[in-house]
C-alpha positions in Angstrom: 22.2 12.6 30.1 19.9 10.6 28.1 16.3 10.2 28.5 16.0 6.1 30.7 12.8 3.8 31.0 11.8 4.2 34.2 15.0 7.5 34.9 17.4 4.3 34.8 16.7 1.5 32.8 18.3 1.6 29.0 15.5 2.6 27.1 15.1 -0.9 24.6 14.7 -2.4 27.1 11.7 -0.4 28.1 10.7 -0.9 24.0 10.1 -4.4 24.5 8.3 -4.5 28.5 6.1 -1.6 26.7 5.2 -3.5 23.5 5.1 -6.6 24.9 2.3 -5.3 28.2 0.7 -3.4 25.2 0.2 -6.6 23.1 -0.9 -8.7 26.4 -3.5 -6.1 28.2 -4.8 -5.1 24.6 -5.6 -8.0 22.8 -7.0 -10.1 26.4 -8.8 -6.4 26.0 -10.2 -7.0 22.3 -10.8 -10.3 23.0 -13.2 -9.4 26.1 -15.0 -6.9 24.0 -15.6 -9.0 20.4 -16.5 -12.1 22.9 -19.1 -9.4 25.1 -20.8 -8.4 21.3 -21.0 -12.2 19.9 -22.6 -13.3 23.4 -24.9 -10.4 23.4 -26.0 -10.8 19.4 -26.1 -14.8 20.7 -28.5 -14.6 23.2 -30.2 -11.3 21.6 -29.9 -8.6 24.4 -29.3 -5.6 23.2 -27.8 -2.6 25.3 -29.6 0.0 26.6 -28.9 2.7 24.0 -27.3 1.7 20.2 -24.6 4.2 21.2 -22.8 2.1 24.0 -22.7 -0.8 21.2 -20.9 1.0 18.5 -18.6 2.5 21.2 -17.9 -0.8 22.0 -17.4 -1.8 18.9 -14.6 1.1 17.9 -12.8 0.2 21.5 -12.4 -3.3 20.0 -11.1 -2.3 17.3 -8.6 0.1 18.6 -7.6 -2.6 21.3 -6.9 -4.7 18.0 -5.2 -2.7 16.5 -3.0 -1.6 19.2 -2.4 -5.5 20.2 -1.3 -6.0 16.7 1.2 -2.4 17.4 2.1 -4.1 20.1 4.0 -6.9 18.6 5.4 -4.9 15.5 7.2 -2.2 18.1 8.3 -5.9 20.0 9.4 -6.7 16.5 11.8 -3.4 16.2 13.2 -3.7 19.4 14.0 -6.8 19.0 16.3 -6.7 15.3 17.1 -2.4 16.3 15.0 -2.1 13.6 14.6 1.9 13.3 12.3 1.5 10.7 10.0 -0.5 12.7 10.3 1.2 15.9 9.0 4.6 13.7 6.3 2.6 12.8 5.4 1.7 16.2 5.4 5.3 17.2 3.7 6.6 14.7 0.8 3.9 15.0 0.7 4.3 19.3 0.6 7.9 19.3 -2.2 7.8 16.4 -4.0 4.8 18.8 -3.1 6.6 21.7 -5.2 9.5 20.2 -8.4 7.2 19.2 -7.9 6.1 22.9 -8.2 9.3 24.5 -11.2 10.0 22.0 -13.6 6.7 22.6 -12.7 7.3 26.1 -14.1 10.5 26.1 -17.2 9.5 23.9 -17.1 6.4 26.4 -17.1 8.4 29.6 -20.3 10.2 28.2 -22.3 7.4 26.7 -21.8 5.9 30.4 -23.2 8.9 31.8 -26.0 8.9 30.2 -27.4 5.6 30.5 -25.6 5.6 34.3 -29.8 6.1 35.6 -32.1 3.9 32.4 -33.8 1.2 34.7 -33.7 -2.3 33.5 -37.5 -2.3 32.7 -36.5 -0.5 29.7 -33.3 -2.9 28.7 -35.9 -6.4 29.8 -39.0 -4.3 27.4 -41.3 -6.9 28.8 -39.4 -9.8 27.9 -39.4 -13.3 29.8 -36.8 -14.6 28.3 -34.7 -15.6 31.6 -30.8 -14.4 30.0 -31.8 -11.3 28.8 -33.6 -10.3 32.3 -30.3 -11.7 33.9 -28.2 -9.5 31.0 -30.4 -6.3 31.7 -30.2 -6.4 35.5 -26.3 -7.4 35.2 -26.2 -4.0 33.0 -28.1 -2.6 35.1 -25.3 -3.0 37.9 -22.6 -2.1 36.0 -24.4 1.1 35.4 -23.7 1.5 39.2 -20.0 1.8 39.0 -18.8 4.5 41.1 -17.4 7.5 39.0 -14.1 7.1 40.5 -13.3 4.0 39.4 -15.0 4.9 36.1 -12.7 7.9 35.5 -9.7 6.1 37.0 -10.5 3.0 34.5 -10.1 5.6 31.8 -7.0 7.9 32.6 -4.4 5.8 34.1 -4.5 3.6 30.7 -3.9 7.2 29.2 -1.1 8.2 31.1 0.7 5.0 30.6 0.2 4.8 27.1 1.3 8.3 27.1 4.2 7.8 28.4 4.7 4.6 26.1 4.6 7.2 23.6 7.7 9.4 24.7 9.8 5.9 25.9 9.4 4.6 22.4 9.9 8.6 20.4 13.2 8.5 22.6 14.4 5.3 21.5 13.4 6.1 18.0 15.7 9.1 18.0 18.3 7.4 19.6 18.7 4.9 16.9 18.5 8.0 14.5 21.3 8.7 16.5 23.5 6.2 15.8 23.6 5.9 12.8 23.8 8.9 11.9 27.0 8.7 13.6 28.0 5.9 11.6 27.6 7.3 8.7 29.4 10.8 9.5 32.9 8.8 10.7 32.1 6.4 8.0 32.1 9.7 5.4 35.2 11.6 7.2 37.1 8.4 6.7 36.3 7.7 3.5 36.4 11.4 2.3 40.1 11.7 3.6 41.4 9.1 1.8 43.0 7.7 4.8 46.1 4.5 3.9 48.9 3.2 6.1 51.6 5.2 5.9 54.9 4.1 7.5 55.8 6.5 10.4 59.9 7.6 10.0 61.9 7.4 13.4 63.5 10.1 14.5 66.7 9.7 12.4 65.4 9.5 9.1 63.3 12.4 9.6 66.2 14.9 9.3 69.0 15.3 6.1 72.3 13.9 7.0 73.1 17.4 6.5 70.8 18.5 9.3 73.0 19.2 12.2 71.6 16.9 14.6 72.6 13.8 12.2 75.7 11.6 13.3 78.4 14.0 12.7 81.4 11.7 11.0 78.4 10.9 8.1 79.9 14.1 6.6 82.6 14.1 3.7 85.2 15.7 5.7 85.4 14.1 9.1 84.5 10.1 6.6 87.7 8.3 6.7 90.6 9.0 4.7 89.7 12.6 4.3 92.8 14.8 4.1 90.9 17.9 5.7 93.4 19.4 8.3 91.7 19.0 11.3 93.6 20.8 14.8 96.6 22.1 13.0 97.6 19.0 10.6 97.1 16.3 8.6 97.1 12.5 8.7 96.9 10.5 5.6 96.4 6.9 5.6 99.6 5.9 6.9 98.5 4.3 10.7 97.4 8.1 11.4 100.8 9.5 11.9 100.8 13.4 11.3 102.2 15.1 8.6 
């Protein structure tokens, strides 16, 4: 039995669902990250450690690319374009690899800044907005470890399963194309043309033993061959 999406649904439906979800979620996350960076820059709020800002930028780029890749996969599944689906899988796997790497980096940075004091973020500033942002950042650093790990691990698992479904659908499209080409090649190489099928009687020559007995010359009408001990002429069939 071939691979299915969620054990019982068609793979094509799975690719459609995955591509739409990926486009919406990744696009939303990317928009949120870019908005956060713009807000920090506009209000002159610096992150505690410079690496955190770099991490946010990298994650934002990855999620932006992932959103575009989701749109490409959606078009490939709609029009059954194996080239689009293959490109979707390659880019999806690449984004998956970067997602794993950035998630590990994000966790490391999170634990490095977890115990950072708020005073270091404020740095003697009297700006109320900056103080509020630093306090919010400190509250973010107090997020439970289990929730933080789950928020990183669960997307990785979902992304890995998405790669599996798209890969299986690409294999199926490739197999269907090869089957069509194989059938077309076999039909053309055989030179198959329409041949009328002969009936059973036409399949045998007239001299064959299973043919109509009175079709042979000795049994034809008017024959003078001996039959049943005598001759018959054409004179009303009288015996001579």
